[in-house]
C-alpha positions as CSV (number, residue, x, y, z in Angstrom):
1,X,9.3,62.4,-190.3
2,X,12.8,63.2,-192.2
3,X,14.7,60.7,-191.3
4,X,17.9,63.1,-190.4
5,X,21.8,61.6,-191.9
6,X,23.2,64.6,-191.2
7,X,23.1,65.2,-187.8
8,X,25.7,68.1,-187.5
9,X,23.3,70.1,-190.2
10,X,20.3,69.2,-187.8
11,X,22.5,71.0,-185.0
12,X,24.0,73.8,-186.7
13,X,22.2,77.0,-185.3
14,X,24.3,79.4,-186.3
15,X,24.4,77.9,-190.1
16,X,20.8,78.7,-190.5
17,X,20.6,82.1,-189.6
18,X,21.5,85.4,-191.6
19,X,24.3,86.4,-190.8
20,X,24.5,84.0,-187.6
21,X,27.9,84.4,-186.6
22,X,28.1,87.9,-185.3
23,X,25.7,86.8,-183.5
24,X,28.0,87.0,-180.0
25,X,29.8,90.1,-181.0
26,X,26.8,91.3,-180.7
27,X,26.3,90.2,-177.6
28,X,29.5,90.7,-176.2
29,X,29.2,94.7,-177.1
30,X,24.8,95.0,-176.5
31,X,26.2,93.9,-173.0
32,X,29.9,96.1,-172.8
33,X,27.3,99.3,-172.9
34,X,24.4,97.6,-170.0
35,X,27.5,97.4,-168.4
36,X,28.9,100.6,-168.9
37,X,25.4,102.4,-168.2
38,X,26.0,102.0,-164.5
39,X,23.0,100.7,-161.9
40,X,24.1,98.4,-159.2
41,X,25.9,95.7,-160.0
42,X,28.6,93.1,-158.3
43,X,31.3,92.5,-160.7
44,X,33.6,88.7,-160.2
45,X,31.4,87.9,-157.6
46,X,33.2,84.0,-156.8
47,X,31.2,80.9,-155.9
48,X,33.5,78.5,-156.1
49,X,37.3,78.0,-156.2
50,X,37.6,77.3,-159.8
51,X,39.2,80.1,-162.5
52,X,35.2,80.1,-164.3
53,X,33.3,79.7,-161.0
54,X,32.3,83.5,-161.2
55,X,28.8,86.0,-161.5
56,X,28.2,88.7,-161.6
57,X,24.9,90.8,-160.1
58,X,23.1,93.3,-161.2
59,X,20.0,94.7,-158.5
60,X,16.7,96.4,-159.3
61,X,16.1,99.5,-158.0
62,X,13.6,98.6,-154.7
63,X,13.6,96.4,-152.0
64,X,14.6,92.4,-154.2
65,X,11.6,89.4,-154.9
66,X,13.8,87.1,-154.8
67,X,16.9,85.9,-157.5
68,X,16.2,85.7,-161.7
69,X,19.6,83.6,-162.6
70,X,20.5,82.6,-166.4
71,X,22.1,80.7,-167.8
72,X,24.1,80.9,-170.8
73,X,24.8,78.2,-174.1
74,X,27.3,77.9,-175.8
75,X,26.9,74.0,-177.2
76,X,28.9,73.5,-173.1
77,X,32.1,75.1,-174.8
78,X,32.2,79.3,-175.6
79,X,30.8,82.3,-173.6
80,X,30.9,83.4,-169.9
81,X,28.6,85.8,-168.5
82,X,30.0,88.8,-170.1
83,X,28.3,88.6,-173.0
84,X,24.5,88.3,-171.3
85,X,24.6,91.7,-169.5
86,X,21.6,93.5,-171.5
87,X,19.6,90.6,-170.4
88,X,19.0,91.8,-167.0
89,X,16.6,94.2,-167.5
90,X,13.7,92.2,-167.4
91,X,14.3,91.0,-164.0
92,X,15.8,93.9,-162.8
93,X,13.3,96.0,-163.9
94,X,10.1,93.6,-162.3
95,X,11.9,93.8,-158.6
96,X,14.7,91.0,-159.3
97,X,18.3,90.2,-158.5
98,X,19.9,89.4,-162.1
99,X,22.2,86.6,-161.5
100,X,24.2,85.6,-164.7
101,X,27.1,82.6,-164.3
102,X,30.4,81.7,-166.3
103,X,31.1,78.0,-165.8
104,X,33.4,75.6,-166.8
105,X,33.5,74.1,-170.3
106,X,34.3,71.3,-172.3
107,X,36.4,69.8,-173.0
108,X,38.0,71.0,-168.9
109,X,34.7,70.0,-167.9
110,X,32.4,67.0,-168.9
111,X,29.1,67.4,-168.8
112,X,27.8,66.5,-165.4
113,X,30.7,68.5,-163.9
114,X,28.8,71.2,-165.1
115,X,25.6,70.7,-163.3
116,X,27.3,70.6,-160.4
117,X,28.7,74.1,-161.3
118,X,25.7,75.3,-161.8
119,X,23.8,73.4,-158.3
120,X,26.6,75.4,-156.3
121,X,25.8,78.4,-158.5
122,X,22.1,78.3,-157.1
123,X,23.6,77.3,-152.9
124,X,25.5,80.9,-153.2
125,X,22.6,82.9,-154.5
126,X,19.8,81.1,-151.9
127,X,22.3,81.7,-148.9
128,X,22.7,85.2,-149.6
129,X,19.8,85.9,-150.6
130,X,15.9,86.2,-149.8
131,X,13.2,85.6,-151.8
132,X,11.8,83.2,-154.5
133,X,14.9,81.7,-157.1
134,X,14.4,81.8,-160.6
135,X,16.2,79.6,-163.3
136,X,16.2,80.5,-167.1
137,X,19.3,79.3,-169.7
138,X,19.2,79.0,-173.0
139,X,19.8,76.3,-176.0
140,X,23.3,74.1,-173.4
141,X,21.8,76.7,-170.7
142,X,18.8,75.7,-171.5
143,X,20.3,72.0,-170.3
144,X,21.8,72.3,-167.2
145,X,18.2,74.5,-165.8
146,X,16.6,72.6,-166.8
147,X,18.1,69.4,-165.1
148,X,18.1,71.9,-161.7
149,X,14.5,70.6,-161.8
150,X,15.0,66.8,-161.9
151,X,15.2,65.2,-158.7
152,X,18.7,64.0,-159.6
153,X,19.9,67.4,-158.9
154,X,23.5,68.8,-156.8
155,X,22.1,71.9,-155.2
156,X,21.1,71.2,-151.6
157,X,17.4,71.0,-150.2
158,X,17.7,74.0,-148.7
159,X,18.2,75.4,-152.1
160,X,15.6,72.9,-154.4
161,X,13.0,74.5,-151.6
162,X,13.1,78.0,-153.0
163,X,13.6,76.9,-157.2
164,X,10.3,77.5,-158.3
165,X,10.4,78.2,-160.9
166,X,12.7,76.9,-164.8
167,X,12.3,78.6,-167.7
168,X,14.3,76.1,-170.6
169,X,15.4,78.5,-173.3
170,X,15.7,76.2,-176.8
171,X,17.6,73.6,-174.6
172,X,18.8,70.6,-175.1
173,X,16.9,68.0,-173.1
174,X,17.8,64.2,-174.5
175,X,21.8,64.4,-175.6
176,X,22.2,60.9,-176.7
177,X,22.2,62.4,-180.7
178,X,25.1,64.9,-180.2
179,X,27.1,61.5,-179.5
180,X,26.6,61.4,-183.3
181,X,28.4,65.5,-183.7
182,X,31.6,66.6,-184.0
183,X,31.1,68.6,-181.4
184,X,31.5,65.2,-179.3
185,X,35.0,65.0,-179.9
186,X,35.1,68.3,-177.5
187,X,32.0,66.6,-175.2
188,X,32.8,63.0,-174.7
189,X,29.5,62.2,-173.5
190,X,29.4,58.5,-173.2
191,X,26.2,56.6,-172.9
192,X,26.3,56.4,-169.5
193,X,26.7,60.7,-169.0
194,X,23.7,60.5,-171.7
195,X,21.4,58.8,-169.7
196,X,22.3,60.4,-166.4
197,X,22.5,64.4,-168.2
198,X,19.3,64.0,-170.5
199,X,16.6,65.7,-168.4
200,X,13.8,64.7,-170.9
201,X,14.7,60.4,-169.0
202,X,15.2,61.7,-165.2
203,X,12.0,62.5,-163.2
204,X,10.9,66.0,-163.0
205,X,10.8,67.2,-158.6
206,X,7.2,67.8,-157.1
207,X,6.0,71.5,-157.1
208,X,8.4,73.1,-159.9
209,X,6.7,75.6,-162.6
210,X,8.5,74.3,-165.1
211,X,8.9,75.7,-169.1
212,X,9.8,75.6,-172.3
213,X,10.7,77.7,-174.8
214,X,11.5,77.5,-178.5
215,X,11.7,79.9,-181.1
216,X,9.2,78.8,-184.5
217,X,11.9,79.3,-187.3
218,X,15.2,77.1,-184.9
219,X,16.1,73.7,-186.2
220,X,13.7,71.5,-186.3
221,X,15.7,68.9,-183.6
222,X,15.2,71.9,-181.2
223,X,11.4,72.3,-181.5
224,X,11.4,67.9,-180.6
225,X,13.5,68.7,-178.1
226,X,11.1,71.2,-176.3
227,X,8.5,69.1,-177.2
228,X,10.2,65.9,-176.3
229,X,10.8,67.4,-172.4
230,X,6.9,68.6,-172.0
231,X,5.4,65.4,-173.0
232,X,8.2,63.6,-171.3
233,X,7.6,64.8,-168.0
234,X,3.3,65.9,-168.2
235,X,3.8,61.9,-168.9
236,X,5.0,61.9,-164.2
237,X,3.2,64.2,-163.3
238,X,5.3,67.3,-163.6
239,X,3.6,70.7,-164.7
240,X,5.3,72.0,-167.8
241,X,4.1,74.7,-170.6
242,X,5.9,74.4,-174.1
243,X,5.3,78.1,-175.9
244,X,7.1,78.2,-179.4
245,X,7.4,81.9,-179.9
246,X,6.6,83.0,-183.6
247,X,9.5,84.7,-186.4
248,X,12.3,83.5,-183.3
249,X,15.4,81.8,-184.4
250,X,17.9,80.2,-182.0
251,X,20.1,83.0,-181.8
252,X,17.2,85.7,-181.3
253,X,14.8,83.3,-179.2
254,X,16.1,84.8,-176.2
255,X,16.5,88.8,-177.1
256,X,12.7,89.2,-175.2
257,X,14.8,89.0,-171.4
258,X,16.2,92.4,-171.4
259,X,12.0,93.7,-172.0
260,X,10.4,93.4,-168.8
261,X,7.0,93.8,-170.8
262,X,7.9,90.4,-173.1
263,X,5.5,87.7,-172.5
264,X,9.7,85.8,-172.0
265,X,9.5,87.5,-168.9
266,X,6.4,87.0,-167.8
267,X,7.2,83.6,-167.7
268,X,10.0,83.9,-166.3
269,X,9.8,86.2,-162.9
270,X,6.2,87.0,-164.0
271,X,3.4,86.1,-161.7
272,X,2.7,83.1,-160.5
């Protein structure tokens, strides 16, 4: 294995994708167009008191099987719920309520604070809706949903009992290396937080079906991070699968969530 000497390059996703910086505006356009198409939805639903503790809900046409909550990425520093509405279509078409929360970003919040907020969002959904609760997240969001699959999670026990599937897409499960990047000038991860918030270093909860999903063309560190979660948690007795998506990179690996027939959507809200 090649020794990493440039940690900023190792975690530079957009810089290694053609037109990588164009994806943010494109996501925002697609999401706005999807909302404009109509369908039953609730926007800006508060799940807490902080300004960014808001979520959007997109309802299926028939009775819901449960709630599929998607947590966005952006290195815990960028984006909000408004960029991802179009990803609702896959879960929605399969009969699930699609929920997408915003959360307080760094440097205003630490990563541990964001973990608490996502737990609160899950609690809100469990209190309001019946059925299973399936979680998915991308990149930093993959980290946050993986934390919900740890024994040391922030959710109420009644909520945790309903979280039966967690899908971490290009997730970050070992935060230690990020201390070596310029990202940490904003994130301020220290050794204590790196250990407490790295899912791969923690104990997995029993009874949760966990899937790690990563693009074949992603940075080697993201391939390592997904493989690490599988190996670390399997060694602790957890049920964890790993899928490397052919021809996908960090910016388009989540696109199939908008397709109800895609393997990615099936891994999230398909039959067990």
